[in-house]
C-alpha positions as CSV (number, residue, x, y, z in Angstrom):
1,M,18.2,49.9,-11.9
2,R,14.8,48.3,-12.0
3,N,11.9,50.5,-13.1
4,F,9.0,48.2,-12.1
5,A,7.6,47.0,-8.9
6,D,7.8,43.3,-7.8
7,Y,4.8,41.3,-9.0
8,N,2.7,39.8,-6.3
9,P,-0.1,37.6,-7.6
10,P,-3.5,38.5,-6.1
11,D,-5.2,36.1,-3.8
12,I,-7.5,34.0,-5.9
13,N,-10.5,35.1,-3.7
14,E,-9.5,38.8,-3.6
15,H,-12.2,40.1,-5.9
16,K,-14.8,37.5,-5.2
17,S,-17.6,37.8,-2.6
18,N,-20.6,35.8,-1.4
19,V,-22.8,38.5,-3.1
20,D,-21.3,37.3,-6.5
21,G,-22.4,33.7,-5.7
22,Y,-19.1,32.4,-4.4
23,D,-19.2,30.2,-1.3
24,F,-15.8,29.9,0.4
25,D,-16.9,27.3,2.9
26,K,-17.4,24.5,0.5
27,R,-15.3,21.3,0.8
28,L,-15.1,18.3,-1.4
29,K,-15.9,14.9,0.1
30,N,-15.5,11.5,-1.6
31,V,-18.4,9.1,-0.8
32,D,-18.6,5.7,-2.4
33,G,-16.4,6.8,-5.3
34,R,-18.4,9.9,-6.0
35,V,-17.2,13.4,-5.2
36,W,-19.7,15.7,-3.4
37,E,-19.5,19.3,-2.3
38,I,-20.3,19.7,1.4
39,V,-21.4,23.1,2.5
40,D,-20.3,24.1,6.1
41,E,-23.0,24.2,8.8
42,D,-22.4,28.0,9.2
43,S,-23.1,28.9,5.6
44,G,-25.8,26.5,4.5
45,G,-27.1,24.4,7.3
46,G,-25.1,21.3,6.2
47,T,-26.8,21.0,2.8
48,V,-25.3,18.7,0.2
49,D,-24.9,19.9,-3.3
50,P,-25.2,17.5,-6.3
51,P,-22.0,15.5,-7.1
52,V,-19.1,17.1,-8.9
53,S,-18.2,15.3,-12.1
54,T,-15.4,12.8,-11.5
55,V,-12.9,12.2,-14.2
56,Q,-12.8,8.5,-15.3
57,T,-10.0,7.0,-17.4
58,E,-9.5,3.6,-19.0
59,S,-6.8,2.1,-21.2
60,F,-7.7,-0.9,-23.3
61,V,-6.6,-2.9,-26.4
62,L,-8.8,-3.8,-29.3
63,D,-9.3,-7.6,-29.9
64,A,-9.2,-9.5,-33.2
65,D,-12.6,-8.0,-34.1
66,G,-11.7,-4.5,-33.2
67,K,-13.7,-4.6,-30.0
68,A,-13.1,-4.1,-26.3
69,T,-15.3,-4.2,-23.2
70,L,-15.1,-1.0,-21.1
71,S,-15.7,-0.7,-17.4
72,V,-16.3,3.1,-17.2
73,T,-19.8,4.3,-16.4
74,G,-21.9,6.9,-18.1
75,F,-20.2,6.8,-21.5
76,S,-23.3,5.9,-23.5
77,G,-25.0,9.1,-22.3
78,I,-22.3,11.4,-23.6
79,L,-21.3,9.9,-26.9
80,T,-22.5,12.8,-29.0
81,D,-20.9,15.5,-26.8
82,N,-17.2,15.4,-27.8
83,S,-16.5,18.0,-25.1
84,K,-17.2,15.5,-22.3
85,Y,-14.7,12.9,-23.3
86,E,-11.5,12.2,-25.3
87,I,-10.7,8.8,-26.9
88,Y,-7.6,7.8,-28.7
89,F,-6.7,4.7,-30.8
90,E,-2.8,4.6,-30.9
91,G,-2.7,8.3,-30.2
92,Q,-5.2,9.3,-32.9
93,R,-8.3,11.0,-31.5
94,K,-11.6,9.4,-32.5
95,F,-15.1,10.8,-32.6
96,F,-18.5,8.9,-32.3
97,T,-20.1,11.7,-34.4
98,N,-17.6,10.9,-37.2
99,G,-18.6,7.3,-37.2
100,D,-15.1,6.2,-35.9
101,F,-16.6,3.7,-33.4
102,T,-19.8,2.3,-32.0
103,Y,-20.7,1.6,-28.4
104,T,-23.4,-0.8,-27.2
105,S,-23.7,-2.6,-23.8
106,N,-20.2,-1.5,-22.6
107,I,-18.6,-2.8,-25.8
108,I,-16.7,-0.4,-28.0
109,T,-16.1,-1.4,-31.6
110,S,-13.9,0.3,-34.1
111,T,-15.6,0.8,-37.5
112,N,-12.4,-0.6,-39.1
113,G,-13.1,-3.9,-37.3
114,S,-10.3,-6.5,-37.5
115,D,-8.0,-4.0,-39.2
116,D,-7.6,-2.3,-35.8
117,E,-6.7,-5.5,-33.9
118,G,-4.2,-4.8,-31.2
119,L,-4.5,-1.1,-31.1
120,K,-3.8,0.4,-27.7
121,C,-6.5,2.9,-26.8
122,F,-7.2,5.4,-24.0
123,L,-10.5,7.0,-22.9
124,K,-11.0,9.9,-20.6
125,I,-14.4,11.0,-19.4
126,Y,-14.8,14.5,-17.8
């Protein structure tokens, strides 16, 4: 015989209210590749909040000089903040702050140079 009640997960909004700063009328909208939060007419007069961060990913292979040209945007502005991106060379995570690579004018260069020729790499920006 069971001696416990069935588990019913709570509604995710059950303990949240507008007083706590939550707005249940927000919707996401993609405009020109950027994600925006649109507030319903009833709750905010149709105001538009700043864009929500859009995840960007790119796979690339290092050339004979250990370089590759990237097409992602905004990477140069977050190089020193490792929490905003992940980058891997053949599955090994790299860090700009450790001096593992340089990045100038959309060109990423491994500090190992030609020794890293042909490495398959992956970049994810949050």
